[in-house]
C-alpha positions, 0 to 999 in steps of 0.5 A: 586437559580443561573442559569448558562449563558445560552450562554455557555451552547449553545456554547459549544453544538454547539461545540460538535455538529458540532465536532459528526458530525466531527468523524462521517464523519471521522470514515467511514470506506474506503475501496480499492474498494471505487469508488471515490478511488484513481487508481493512485499516484499524479504525482510526479518526475520521477516515476509514478505508478497505480494500476488497480481496486482492486476489482479484486485482489486476496487479495479481490477475493479469501479472506475469510475476503471480508469486512476485505481485502478491509479495509483501503488503502494498495494498496496507501502505497505500490504504494509509496513504489514503488515510493520512493524507486524507485526514489533516484535508477533513473539514471536523467532522466531516467522515471519508470511506473509501474502498480499493477496488483494484490496483494495478500498480506501475511497471510489470514483470518481462520473463523473456528478460530470463531469470536473472530478472523474474523478480525485476518490475520494468517501469514502462510507459505501456505500464501505468498505474490503475486504482479503481475505487468508491468512497463516500464523503459525510458530514457531521450529521452522516449526511452524505456530501458525495460519493461515487467510483472513481477509475485513477489511471495516470499514462505520463508517471515516468514523464517529468517525474522528479520522485527520488525517492525509494518508495517502490509504490510512489506513482500510486501515491501521487496518483491517490494525492492528486485525487483525494486534492480533488475531492477535498481540497484543502481548505482555504486560508485566512488573509490577514488584513491589517 
């Protein structure tokens, strides 16, 4: 009977052990309320976005499934969307600072439907998306052009929607885009007079 060489078996076992250790670390769930979770986007460009502690957001405080509501990096995704949408709309030299102070995502969990639906978010008119924020817009000299607090809400988010997307934040992103379009109207295009 011929025996298999020991070295390849040891290497394979070591590699499998390393992969499993890395998989366990990667499989650890991330929550928006983790102590090491960011509370602002890294500085990049003319738009700074930060957010208050998500543990105090209505999405988590009033959720019927606080574990699912805390899961992921949805606050950071919303902040990136604000930055990416607003940056090209700002005239040269202007800056925009936005702080998300409260978020309640579209839909909610309905635990009375049974254990098979504990992690299912139901979209209904009674669960519209809501976002509260504060903002400051400044010119190139640092003079405040506009500032304030806004409470965004879209009670008709399900009506006439043609959003064919798997993005779970599509309703909140659309609501933020509408707000930014009002605050930062697109620059007028020059018309050629030939």
